[in-house]
Backbone as JSON Lines, residues from 0, in Angstrom:
{"i":0,"aa":"X","n":[34.05,77.33,36.56],"ca":[32.71,76.89,36.96],"c":[31.66,77.74,36.25]}
{"i":1,"aa":"X","n":[30.71,77.09,35.62],"ca":[29.68,77.8,34.88],"c":[28.5,78.06,35.79]}
{"i":2,"aa":"X","n":[27.99,79.26,35.75],"ca":[26.83,79.65,36.54],"c":[25.61,78.87,36.04]}
{"i":3,"aa":"X","n":[25.02,78.07,36.92],"ca":[23.88,77.23,36.51],"c":[22.62,78.04,36.26]}
{"i":4,"aa":"X","n":[22.62,79.32,36.6],"ca":[21.45,80.17,36.36],"c":[21.46,80.82,34.98]}
{"i":5,"aa":"X","n":[22.5,80.55,34.2],"ca":[22.56,81.13,32.85],"c":[21.44,80.58,31.99]}
{"i":6,"aa":"X","n":[20.85,81.45,31.18],"ca":[19.91,80.97,30.17],"c":[20.72,80.29,29.07]}
{"i":7,"aa":"X","n":[20.03,79.57,28.21],"ca":[20.74,78.89,27.13],"c":[21.46,79.9,26.24]}
{"i":8,"aa":"X","n":[20.79,80.99,25.9],"ca":[21.43,81.98,25.02],"c":[22.64,82.61,25.7]}
{"i":9,"aa":"X","n":[22.58,82.84,27.01],"ca":[23.74,83.37,27.73],"c":[24.9,82.37,27.73]}
{"i":10,"aa":"X","n":[24.56,81.1,27.94],"ca":[25.58,80.05,27.92],"c":[26.25,79.98,26.55]}
{"i":11,"aa":"X","n":[25.47,79.99,25.49],"ca":[26.04,79.9,24.15],"c":[26.87,81.14,23.82]}
{"i":12,"aa":"X","n":[26.49,82.28,24.31],"ca":[27.3,83.49,24.11],"c":[28.66,83.33,24.78]}
{"i":13,"aa":"X","n":[28.69,82.75,25.95],"ca":[29.97,82.5,26.63],"c":[30.81,81.48,25.86]}
{"i":14,"aa":"X","n":[30.15,80.45,25.34],"ca":[30.86,79.45,24.53],"c":[31.52,80.14,23.34]}
{"i":15,"aa":"X","n":[30.78,80.97,22.65],"ca":[31.3,81.62,21.43],"c":[32.42,82.61,21.74]}
{"i":16,"aa":"X","n":[32.51,83.06,22.98],"ca":[33.58,83.98,23.38],"c":[34.73,83.27,24.09]}
{"i":17,"aa":"X","n":[34.69,81.96,24.16],"ca":[35.68,81.2,24.92],"c":[37.08,81.37,24.35]}
{"i":18,"aa":"X","n":[38.04,81.57,25.24],"ca":[39.46,81.65,24.87],"c":[40.3,80.71,25.73]}
{"i":19,"aa":"X","n":[39.67,79.71,26.3],"ca":[40.32,78.79,27.23],"c":[41.61,78.19,26.68]}
{"i":20,"aa":"X","n":[41.63,77.84,25.42],"ca":[42.79,77.16,24.81],"c":[43.62,78.09,23.92]}
{"i":21,"aa":"X","n":[43.37,79.36,23.98],"ca":[44.0,80.31,23.06],"c":[45.51,80.15,22.97]}
{"i":22,"aa":"X","n":[46.18,79.92,24.08],"ca":[47.65,79.86,24.09],"c":[48.2,78.66,23.32]}
{"i":23,"aa":"X","n":[47.39,77.63,23.1],"ca":[47.89,76.42,22.44],"c":[47.26,76.15,21.08]}
{"i":24,"aa":"X","n":[46.39,77.04,20.63],"ca":[45.75,76.88,19.32],"c":[46.59,77.53,18.23]}
{"i":25,"aa":"X","n":[46.55,76.99,17.0],"ca":[47.33,77.57,15.92],"c":[46.75,78.88,15.37]}
{"i":26,"aa":"X","n":[45.47,79.13,15.66],"ca":[44.78,80.34,15.21],"c":[43.99,80.91,16.38]}
{"i":27,"aa":"X","n":[43.43,82.08,16.17],"ca":[42.54,82.65,17.18],"c":[41.39,81.67,17.44]}
{"i":28,"aa":"X","n":[40.93,81.56,18.68],"ca":[39.8,80.68,18.96],"c":[38.57,81.1,18.15]}
{"i":29,"aa":"X","n":[37.9,80.1,17.62],"ca":[36.63,80.32,16.92],"c":[35.75,79.11,17.2]}
{"i":30,"aa":"X","n":[35.11,79.07,18.36],"ca":[34.24,77.93,18.67],"c":[33.13,77.76,17.62]}
{"i":31,"aa":"X","n":[33.04,76.55,17.1],"ca":[32.04,76.25,16.07],"c":[31.08,75.22,16.64]}
{"i":32,"aa":"X","n":[29.9,75.69,17.01],"ca":[28.85,74.83,17.56],"c":[27.51,75.28,16.98]}
{"i":33,"aa":"X","n":[26.55,74.39,17.04],"ca":[25.19,74.7,16.62],"c":[24.27,74.02,17.61]}
{"i":34,"aa":"X","n":[23.37,74.77,18.22],"ca":[22.48,74.13,19.2],"c":[21.27,75.01,19.49]}
{"i":35,"aa":"X","n":[20.21,74.35,19.86],"ca":[18.98,74.98,20.33],"c":[18.31,73.99,21.27]}
{"i":36,"aa":"X","n":[17.65,74.46,22.31],"ca":[16.95,73.52,23.2],"c":[15.88,72.69,22.51]}
{"i":37,"aa":"X","n":[15.42,73.12,21.33],"ca":[14.4,72.35,20.61],"c":[14.97,71.22,19.76]}
{"i":38,"aa":"X","n":[16.29,71.19,19.57],"ca":[16.91,70.2,18.68],"c":[16.54,68.78,19.1]}
{"i":39,"aa":"X","n":[16.33,67.91,18.1],"ca":[15.95,66.52,18.36],"c":[17.06,65.53,18.03]}
{"i":40,"aa":"X","n":[18.03,65.97,17.24],"ca":[19.18,65.13,16.91],"c":[20.44,65.85,17.35]}
{"i":41,"aa":"X","n":[21.33,65.1,18.0],"ca":[22.63,65.64,18.42],"c":[23.72,64.94,17.61]}
{"i":42,"aa":"X","n":[24.54,65.73,16.94],"ca":[25.68,65.22,16.18],"c":[26.94,65.58,16.96]}
{"i":43,"aa":"X","n":[27.7,64.56,17.36],"ca":[28.91,64.77,18.15],"c":[30.12,64.34,17.32]}
{"i":44,"aa":"X","n":[30.88,65.31,16.86],"ca":[32.1,65.03,16.13],"c":[33.31,65.2,17.03]}
{"i":45,"aa":"X","n":[34.46,65.38,16.41],"ca":[35.7,65.5,17.18],"c":[36.05,66.96,17.42]}
{"i":46,"aa":"X","n":[36.4,67.69,16.36],"ca":[36.73,69.11,16.44],"c":[36.67,69.68,15.03]}
{"i":47,"aa":"X","n":[36.45,70.97,14.88],"ca":[36.41,71.55,13.54],"c":[37.74,71.38,12.81]}
{"i":48,"aa":"X","n":[37.66,71.15,11.52],"ca":[38.85,71.15,10.68],"c":[39.17,72.56,10.22]}
{"i":49,"aa":"X","n":[40.2,72.68,9.42],"ca":[40.64,74.0,8.95],"c":[39.55,74.73,8.17]}
{"i":50,"aa":"X","n":[38.89,74.02,7.25],"ca":[37.85,74.67,6.44],"c":[36.66,75.12,7.3]}
{"i":51,"aa":"X","n":[36.3,74.29,8.26],"ca":[35.21,74.65,9.17],"c":[35.62,75.86,10.01]}
{"i":52,"aa":"X","n":[36.86,75.89,10.46],"ca":[37.36,77.05,11.21],"c":[37.23,78.32,10.38]}
{"i":53,"aa":"X","n":[37.59,78.22,9.11],"ca":[37.55,79.4,8.24],"c":[36.14,79.91,7.99]}
{"i":54,"aa":"X","n":[35.19,79.0,7.85],"ca":[33.81,79.39,7.51],"c":[32.92,79.57,8.74]}
{"i":55,"aa":"X","n":[33.29,78.93,9.85],"ca":[32.45,79.0,11.04],"c":[31.21,78.13,10.96]}
{"i":56,"aa":"X","n":[31.13,77.25,9.97],"ca":[29.96,76.4,9.76],"c":[30.36,74.95,9.99]}
{"i":57,"aa":"X","n":[29.75,74.25,10.95],"ca":[30.16,72.88,11.25],"c":[29.94,71.93,10.07]}
{"i":58,"aa":"X","n":[30.87,71.01,9.9],"ca":[30.8,70.01,8.83],"c":[30.6,70.64,7.46]}
{"i":59,"aa":"X","n":[31.19,71.78,7.24],"ca":[31.12,72.45,5.95],"c":[32.32,72.02,5.1]}
{"i":60,"aa":"X","n":[32.34,70.74,4.77],"ca":[33.47,70.14,4.07],"c":[33.01,68.79,3.49]}
{"i":61,"aa":"X","n":[33.89,68.07,2.81],"ca":[33.47,66.77,2.25],"c":[32.97,65.79,3.31]}
{"i":62,"aa":"X","n":[33.5,65.87,4.54],"ca":[32.99,65.01,5.62],"c":[31.51,65.3,5.88]}
{"i":63,"aa":"X","n":[31.16,66.57,5.87],"ca":[29.77,66.96,6.09],"c":[28.87,66.49,4.96]}
{"i":64,"aa":"X","n":[29.38,66.57,3.73],"ca":[28.58,66.08,2.59],"c":[28.25,64.6,2.77]}
{"i":65,"aa":"X","n":[29.26,63.83,3.17],"ca":[29.04,62.39,3.36],"c":[28.11,62.15,4.55]}
{"i":66,"aa":"X","n":[28.3,62.88,5.64],"ca":[27.44,62.69,6.81],"c":[25.99,62.99,6.48]}
{"i":67,"aa":"X","n":[25.74,64.07,5.76],"ca":[24.36,64.4,5.38],"c":[23.78,63.3,4.49]}
{"i":68,"aa":"X","n":[24.61,62.73,3.62],"ca":[24.15,61.61,2.8],"c":[23.82,60.4,3.68]}
{"i":69,"aa":"X","n":[24.68,60.1,4.64],"ca":[24.41,59.0,5.55],"c":[23.09,59.19,6.29]}
{"i":70,"aa":"X","n":[22.8,60.43,6.64],"ca":[21.59,60.73,7.4],"c":[20.36,60.87,6.49]}
{"i":71,"aa":"X","n":[20.59,61.08,5.2],"ca":[19.49,61.25,4.26],"c":[18.8,62.6,4.39]}
{"i":72,"aa":"X","n":[19.56,63.65,4.71],"ca":[18.97,64.98,4.88],"c":[19.71,66.02,4.05]}
{"i":73,"aa":"X","n":[19.05,67.14,3.84],"ca":[19.61,68.24,3.06],"c":[20.48,69.14,3.94]}
{"i":74,"aa":"X","n":[21.23,70.02,3.3],"ca":[22.01,71.03,4.04],"c":[21.08,71.91,4.88]}
{"i":75,"aa":"X","n":[19.92,72.26,4.3],"ca":[18.99,73.15,5.02],"c":[18.52,72.51,6.32]}
{"i":76,"aa":"X","n":[18.2,71.24,6.28],"ca":[17.78,70.55,7.51],"c":[18.96,70.42,8.47]}
{"i":77,"aa":"X","n":[20.11,70.04,7.94],"ca":[21.3,69.83,8.77],"c":[21.68,71.11,9.53]}
{"i":78,"aa":"X","n":[21.54,72.25,8.88],"ca":[21.95,73.5,9.52],"c":[20.8,74.23,10.2]}
{"i":79,"aa":"X","n":[19.69,73.54,10.4],"ca":[18.58,74.11,11.17],"c":[18.8,73.74,12.64]}
{"i":80,"aa":"X","n":[19.26,74.7,13.44],"ca":[19.6,74.41,14.83],"c":[18.41,73.96,15.66]}
{"i":81,"aa":"X","n":[17.21,74.22,15.18],"ca":[16.02,73.77,15.91],"c":[15.76,72.28,15.68]}
{"i":82,"aa":"X","n":[16.43,71.7,14.69],"ca":[16.31,70.28,14.43],"c":[17.55,69.5,14.83]}
{"i":83,"aa":"X","n":[18.74,70.07,14.51],"ca":[20.01,69.4,14.8],"c":[20.91,70.26,15.66]}
{"i":84,"aa":"X","n":[21.43,69.67,16.73],"ca":[22.5,70.3,17.49],"c":[23.8,69.64,17.05]}
{"i":85,"aa":"X","n":[24.83,70.43,16.85],"ca":[26.14,69.92,16.45],"c":[27.13,70.39,17.51]}
{"i":86,"aa":"X","n":[27.6,69.44,18.29],"ca":[28.4,69.76,19.48],"c":[29.65,68.88,19.48]}
{"i":87,"aa":"X","n":[30.73,69.33,18.82],"ca":[31.94,68.51,18.79],"c":[32.58,68.4,20.17]}
{"i":88,"aa":"X","n":[33.51,67.48,20.31],"ca":[34.21,67.32,21.58],"c":[35.15,68.48,21.86]}
{"i":89,"aa":"X","n":[35.65,69.09,20.83],"ca":[36.43,70.33,20.94],"c":[35.8,71.34,20.01]}
{"i":90,"aa":"X","n":[35.59,72.55,20.48],"ca":[34.85,73.53,19.68],"c":[35.72,74.31,18.7]}
{"i":91,"aa":"X","n":[37.04,74.31,18.9],"ca":[37.95,75.08,18.05],"c":[38.87,74.15,17.27]}
{"i":92,"aa":"X","n":[39.32,74.63,16.13],"ca":[40.26,73.9,15.29],"c":[41.58,73.72,16.06]}
{"i":93,"aa":"X","n":[41.99,72.47,16.3],"ca":[43.18,72.23,17.12],"c":[44.5,72.29,16.36]}
{"i":94,"aa":"X","n":[44.44,72.37,15.03],"ca":[45.64,72.37,14.22],"c":[45.85,71.02,13.57]}
{"i":95,"aa":"X","n":[46.92,70.92,12.78],"ca":[47.21,69.71,12.03],"c":[48.52,69.09,12.47]}
{"i":96,"aa":"X","n":[48.52,67.77,12.56],"ca":[49.73,67.03,12.89],"c":[50.2,66.24,11.69]}
{"i":97,"aa":"X","n":[51.06,65.26,11.92],"ca":[51.63,64.46,10.83],"c":[50.6,63.58,10.13]}
{"i":98,"aa":"X","n":[49.56,63.17,10.86],"ca":[48.57,62.25,10.28],"c":[47.18,62.87,10.19]}
{"i":99,"aa":"X","n":[47.11,64.17,10.04],"ca":[45.81,64.84,9.93],"c":[45.6,65.79,11.08]}
{"i":100,"aa":"X","n":[44.34,66.17,11.28],"ca":[44.03,67.12,12.34],"c":[44.37,66.54,13.71]}
{"i":101,"aa":"X","n":[44.81,67.42,14.59],"ca":[45.13,67.02,15.96],"c":[43.85,66.67,16.71]}
{"i":102,"aa":"X","n":[43.97,65.96,17.85],"ca":[42.78,65.64,18.64],"c":[42.13,66.91,19.2]}
{"i":103,"aa":"X","n":[40.87,66.81,19.59],"ca":[40.22,67.95,20.23],"c":[40.98,68.33,21.5]}
{"i":104,"aa":"X","n":[41.01,69.6,21.8],"ca":[41.67,70.06,23.02],"c":[40.95,69.46,24.24]}
{"i":105,"aa":"X","n":[41.69,68.92,25.21],"ca":[41.07,68.25,26.35],"c":[40.38,69.19,27.33]}
{"i":106,"aa":"X","n":[40.63,70.49,27.22],"ca":[40.0,71.45,28.14],"c":[38.55,71.73,27.81]}
{"i":107,"aa":"X","n":[38.18,71.54,26.57],"ca":[36.88,72.0,26.07],"c":[35.69,71.23,26.67]}
{"i":108,"aa":"X","n":[35.69,69.92,26.54],"ca":[34.54,69.13,26.99],"c":[34.24,69.31,28.48]}
{"i":109,"aa":"X","n":[35.24,69.23,29.38],"ca":[34.93,69.44,30.79],"c":[34.4,70.85,31.1]}
{"i":110,"aa":"X","n":[34.83,71.81,30.32],"ca":[34.41,73.2,30.58],"c":[32.97,73.46,30.16]}
{"i":111,"aa":"X","n":[32.5,72.86,29.08],"ca":[31.22,73.28,28.5],"c":[30.19,72.18,28.3]}
{"i":112,"aa":"X","n":[30.63,70.94,28.11],"ca":[29.73,69.91,27.59],"c":[28.5,69.65,28.46]}
{"i":113,"aa":"X","n":[28.68,69.4,29.73],"ca":[27.53,69.07,30.6],"c":[26.53,70.21,30.68]}
{"i":114,"aa":"X","n":[27.03,71.44,30.74],"ca":[26.13,72.59,30.83],"c":[25.26,72.71,29.58]}
{"i":115,"aa":"X","n":[25.87,72.53,28.41],"ca":[25.08,72.62,27.17],"c":[24.11,71.46,27.06]}
{"i":116,"aa":"X","n":[24.59,70.25,27.32],"ca":[23.71,69.08,27.2],"c":[22.52,69.15,28.15]}
{"i":117,"aa":"X","n":[22.69,69.8,29.29],"ca":[21.58,69.91,30.24],"c":[20.4,70.7,29.67]}
{"i":118,"aa":"X","n":[20.66,71.51,28.66],"ca":[19.6,72.29,28.01],"c":[18.96,71.56,26.83]}
{"i":119,"aa":"X","n":[19.63,70.51,26.34],"ca":[19.14,69.81,25.14],"c":[18.25,68.64,25.55]}
{"i":120,"aa":"X","n":[17.09,68.98,26.04],"ca":[16.2,67.99,26.64],"c":[15.28,67.28,25.64]}
{"i":121,"aa":"X","n":[15.32,67.67,24.37],"ca":[14.45,67.05,23.37],"c":[15.21,66.1,22.44]}
{"i":122,"aa":"X","n":[16.48,65.84,22.74],"ca":[17.28,64.97,21.89],"c":[16.72,63.54,21.92]}
{"i":123,"aa":"X","n":[16.44,63.0,20.73],"ca":[15.95,61.63,20.61],"c":[16.97,60.7,19.95]}
{"i":124,"aa":"X","n":[17.95,61.31,19.28],"ca":[18.97,60.53,18.57],"c":[20.3,61.27,18.68]}
{"i":125,"aa":"X","n":[21.33,60.55,19.13],"ca":[22.68,61.1,19.2],"c":[23.59,60.29,18.3]}
{"i":126,"aa":"X","n":[24.3,60.97,17.43],"ca":[25.28,60.34,16.55],"c":[26.67,60.66,17.09]}
{"i":127,"aa":"X","n":[27.41,59.64,17.49],"ca":[28.75,59.85,18.03],"c":[29.76,59.39,16.99]}
{"i":128,"aa":"X","n":[30.55,60.35,16.52],"ca":[31.41,60.16,15.36],"c":[32.87,60.15,15.79]}
{"i":129,"aa":"X","n":[33.51,59.02,15.63],"ca":[34.93,58.92,15.93],"c":[35.24,58.59,17.37]}
{"i":130,"aa":"X","n":[36.51,58.31,17.6],"ca":[36.98,57.77,18.89],"c":[36.74,58.7,20.08]}
{"i":131,"aa":"X","n":[36.99,59.99,19.93],"ca":[36.88,60.9,21.07],"c":[35.42,61.07,21.49]}
{"i":132,"aa":"X","n":[34.54,61.18,20.54],"ca":[33.11,61.28,20.85],"c":[32.6,59.98,21.47]}
{"i":133,"aa":"X","n":[33.06,58.86,20.94],"ca":[32.62,57.57,21.46],"c":[33.14,57.32,22.87]}
{"i":134,"aa":"X","n":[34.37,57.74,23.14],"ca":[34.92,57.58,24.49],"c":[34.09,58.35,25.51]}
{"i":135,"aa":"X","n":[33.68,59.57,25.16],"ca":[32.9,60.4,26.1],"c":[31.49,59.84,26.28]}
{"i":136,"aa":"X","n":[30.82,59.55,25.18],"ca":[29.4,59.19,25.24],"c":[29.16,57.71,25.53]}
{"i":137,"aa":"X","n":[30.13,56.86,25.22],"ca":[29.97,55.44,25.49],"c":[30.8,54.97,26.67]}
{"i":138,"aa":"X","n":[31.67,55.84,27.17],"ca":[32.48,55.5,28.33],"c":[33.48,54.39,28.09]}
{"i":139,"aa":"X","n":[34.01,54.31,26.87],"ca":[34.94,53.23,26.56],"c":[36.13,53.79,25.78]}
{"i":140,"aa":"X","n":[37.05,54.47,26.45],"ca":[38.14,55.15,25.73],"c":[39.09,54.22,24.99]}
{"i":141,"aa":"X","n":[39.19,52.95,25.38],"ca":[40.15,52.05,24.73],"c":[39.54,51.23,23.6]}
{"i":142,"aa":"X","n":[38.23,51.29,23.42],"ca":[37.57,50.52,22.37],"c":[37.87,51.15,21.01]}
{"i":143,"aa":"X","n":[38.06,50.33,20.0],"ca":[38.31,50.86,18.65],"c":[37.0,51.39,18.06]}
{"i":144,"aa":"X","n":[37.16,52.29,17.1],"ca":[35.98,52.81,16.4],"c":[35.24,51.66,15.72]}
{"i":145,"aa":"X","n":[35.96,50.75,15.12],"ca":[35.31,49.62,14.44],"c":[34.46,48.81,15.42]}
{"i":146,"aa":"X","n":[35.0,48.53,16.6],"ca":[34.22,47.77,17.59],"c":[32.97,48.54,18.01]}
{"i":147,"aa":"X","n":[33.11,49.84,18.24],"ca":[31.95,50.65,18.64],"c":[30.89,50.67,17.56]}
{"i":148,"aa":"X","n":[31.31,50.79,16.31],"ca":[30.35,50.83,15.21],"c":[29.71,49.45,15.0]}
{"i":149,"aa":"X","n":[30.5,48.38,15.15],"ca":[29.95,47.03,15.04],"c":[28.83,46.78,16.05]}
{"i":150,"aa":"X","n":[28.94,47.41,17.21],"ca":[27.94,47.25,18.27],"c":[26.88,48.34,18.22]}
{"i":151,"aa":"X","n":[26.6,48.86,17.04],"ca":[25.7,50.0,16.88],"c":[24.31,49.73,17.44]}
{"i":152,"aa":"X","n":[23.86,48.49,17.44],"ca":[22.51,48.2,17.94],"c":[22.41,48.22,19.47]}
{"i":153,"aa":"X","n":[23.55,48.22,20.16],"ca":[23.54,48.17,21.62],"c":[22.85,49.38,22.24]}
{"i":154,"aa":"X","n":[22.89,50.51,21.58],"ca":[22.29,51.73,22.13],"c":[21.14,52.24,21.27]}
{"i":155,"aa":"X","n":[20.78,51.45,20.29],"ca":[19.69,51.8,19.37],"c":[18.38,51.86,20.12]}
{"i":156,"aa":"X","n":[17.48,52.8,19.83],"ca":[17.52,53.8,18.77],"c":[17.96,55.18,19.24]}
{"i":157,"aa":"X","n":[18.45,55.31,20.48],"ca":[18.79,56.64,21.01],"c":[20.18,57.12,20.6]}
{"i":158,"aa":"X","n":[21.11,56.2,20.36],"ca":[22.49,56.58,20.08],"c":[23.08,55.63,19.04]}
{"i":159,"aa":"X","n":[23.84,56.2,18.1],"ca":[24.5,55.4,17.07],"c":[25.95,55.84,16.97]}
{"i":160,"aa":"X","n":[26.86,54.88,17.1],"ca":[28.29,55.15,16.9],"c":[28.59,55.05,15.41]}
{"i":161,"aa":"X","n":[29.31,56.05,14.9],"ca":[29.64,56.1,13.47],"c":[31.15,56.28,13.29]}
{"i":162,"aa":"X","n":[31.68,55.77,12.17],"ca":[33.05,56.12,11.84],"c":[33.07,57.58,11.37]}
{"i":163,"aa":"X","n":[34.23,58.19,11.32],"ca":[34.28,59.55,10.81],"c":[33.97,59.52,9.32]}
{"i":164,"aa":"X","n":[33.14,60.45,8.82],"ca":[32.77,60.45,7.4],"c":[33.84,61.05,6.49]}
{"i":165,"aa":"X","n":[35.01,61.31,6.99],"ca":[36.09,61.9,6.21],"c":[36.47,61.03,5.02]}
{"i":166,"aa":"X","n":[36.87,61.66,3.92],"ca":[37.41,60.87,2.8],"c":[38.63,60.05,3.21]}
{"i":167,"aa":"X","n":[39.3,60.41,4.28],"ca":[40.43,59.62,4.78],"c":[39.98,58.22,5.21]}
{"i":168,"aa":"X","n":[38.67,58.05,5.45],"ca":[38.14,56.77,5.88],"c":[37.59,55.93,4.74]}
{"i":169,"aa":"X","n":[37.88,56.3,3.51],"ca":[37.38,55.52,2.37],"c":[37.82,54.05,2.46]}
{"i":170,"aa":"X","n":[39.04,53.83,2.91],"ca":[39.52,52.46,3.03],"c":[38.71,51.68,4.06]}
{"i":171,"aa":"X","n":[38.42,52.32,5.21],"ca":[37.62,51.66,6.24],"c":[36.26,51.28,5.68]}
{"i":172,"aa":"X","n":[35.64,52.2,4.96],"ca":[34.32,51.94,4.39],"c":[34.37,50.79,3.38]}
{"i":173,"aa":"X","n":[35.44,50.74,2.59],"ca":[35.58,49.66,1.62],"c":[35.78,48.32,2.32]}
{"i":174,"aa":"X","n":[36.5,48.33,3.44],"ca":[36.77,47.08,4.17],"c":[35.61,46.65,5.06]}
{"i":175,"aa":"X","n":[34.65,47.52,5.26],"ca":[33.51,47.24,6.14],"c":[32.19,47.52,5.42]}
{"i":176,"aa":"X","n":[31.89,46.78,4.34],"ca":[30.68,47.06,3.56],"c":[29.39,46.86,4.36]}
{"i":177,"aa":"X","n":[29.45,46.1,5.44],"ca":[28.27,45.89,6.29],"c":[27.74,47.22,6.84]}
{"i":178,"aa":"X","n":[28.63,48.21,7.01],"ca":[28.19,49.5,7.55],"c":[27.18,50.15,6.61]}
{"i":179,"aa":"X","n":[27.5,50.23,5.33],"ca":[26.57,50.84,4.39],"c":[25.34,49.97,4.14]}
{"i":180,"aa":"X","n":[25.52,48.64,4.21],"ca":[24.41,47.73,3.94],"c":[23.43,47.63,5.11]}
{"i":181,"aa":"X","n":[23.96,47.55,6.34],"ca":[23.11,47.28,7.5],"c":[22.77,48.53,8.3]}
{"i":182,"aa":"X","n":[23.75,49.41,8.5],"ca":[23.55,50.55,9.41],"c":[22.86,51.72,8.73]}
{"i":183,"aa":"X","n":[23.36,52.12,7.55],"ca":[22.86,53.36,6.95],"c":[21.37,53.35,6.61]}
{"i":184,"aa":"X","n":[20.79,52.27,6.09],"ca":[19.34,52.3,5.86],"c":[18.55,52.52,7.15]}
{"i":185,"aa":"X","n":[18.97,51.87,8.23],"ca":[18.27,52.04,9.51],"c":[18.48,53.45,10.05]}
{"i":186,"aa":"X","n":[19.69,53.98,9.89],"ca":[19.97,55.34,10.35],"c":[19.08,56.35,9.61]}
{"i":187,"aa":"X","n":[19.0,56.23,8.3],"ca":[18.18,57.17,7.53],"c":[16.71,57.09,7.96]}
{"i":188,"aa":"X","n":[16.22,55.88,8.19],"ca":[14.82,55.72,8.62],"c":[14.62,56.34,10.0]}
{"i":189,"aa":"X","n":[15.59,56.16,10.89],"ca":[15.48,56.72,12.24],"c":[15.5,58.24,12.2]}
{"i":190,"aa":"X","n":[16.38,58.83,11.37],"ca":[16.42,60.28,11.23],"c":[15.09,60.8,10.71]}
{"i":191,"aa":"X","n":[14.52,60.12,9.73],"ca":[13.2,60.53,9.21],"c":[12.14,60.49,10.3]}
{"i":192,"aa":"X","n":[12.14,59.43,11.11],"ca":[11.16,59.3,12.19],"c":[11.32,60.43,13.22]}
{"i":193,"aa":"X","n":[12.55,60.72,13.59],"ca":[12.8,61.73,14.62],"c":[12.42,63.12,14.14]}
{"i":194,"aa":"X","n":[12.75,63.42,12.91],"ca":[12.48,64.76,12.38],"c":[11.05,64.9,11.87]}
{"i":195,"aa":"X","n":[10.36,63.79,11.74],"ca":[8.95,63.85,11.34],"c":[8.77,64.2,9.88]}
């Protein structure tokens, strides 16, 4: 149970010291999050990958390069915590399985998510990336990522469901050209509006 009297900086210090999943992680815990109460955009991914774990910088990989392109922003803007909060469903690298990175650890979101989100009162746009983020934020755990992204206008302009920007999704992007044609121009315009 998190003490509701914690300041935001105290809460984030506890997050960064979290060892809740230590016994089941392949490496020492290294929670990778970025947040400030002033942030206006919330980026919700799944969990840090190996490269992000090593550097401690969220989306510091080819997925991040593509995501920043989708949003139409620079690295400097993306890593400005006063503009963007980056709060994955799992804060630590969960390891790799046969088909890529393992899912986010299920202990993380219930332990920290609501407490952190309660401080992010200036969020105007939330990007939910991938199945785990969409299940939490859209309340539809059995819906496919494609279905969630197809219905992107249902929560517009406050929330947009996105496929994962990983190079592993190149095939999905090729098979769904409507995403780049219809969604990305509107997303870039919305990001510009929110960030001013």
